C-alpha angles and dihedrals in degrees: 000000000000121000120199112219116208114218110256094238091054092047091051090050091053093046095047093043090057095047099042090239119139116223112246116255117222113244113241134204121212115203123212118184121211105225142184090209140011113177108310094341123095127208101013143142112246089236119031099180115043123178119197138154127249109280094029122121132236120204121202109203122202095224091158129026125253101046139107136176119229135160120268106241110262093007105106134078119277109273095014120131114244116254115243120172110173126234115284093003135111115235134186122198131183110219114205104163116083117235144064125323116192113205129195139175105234099221095037104040089102088059090053102262099156138128137189125221116197114199111194109314122002094243097161103052097137093054090047092052090050092049093046089054089066095056122103114274101266093041091047091052092050093045092050088050089053092046090051089061093064 
């Protein structure tokens, strides 16, 4: 006698579909290192475009000294708390509001040290473009490059 075994994931899908329950999604944590050098680039974040889902965490790691991670003025979703990771410290933030979060290193923004975190869908693109326009030249160029990838 041969017994067919249904894969567990498929069985769960059938069970949850019939009950109206939604399977739980595992929370993830994205890590971004604050660096003096990455390849030929100086004063950069290890990841400059990070995509996560609402409720996920982002961890900024002080891999090199002299850096922080703070929100770009006007470049975060309405009602979201600004990001502020102090100099030379690690910081982990849970982002719950969908949208775009512009990040900069205060002393190195003029050298282009910026990153973009996309939480869910980029619902606030016009506001992000306006805010990016106010960045110093190199940072503005990098941020527009990141925004063009959305």
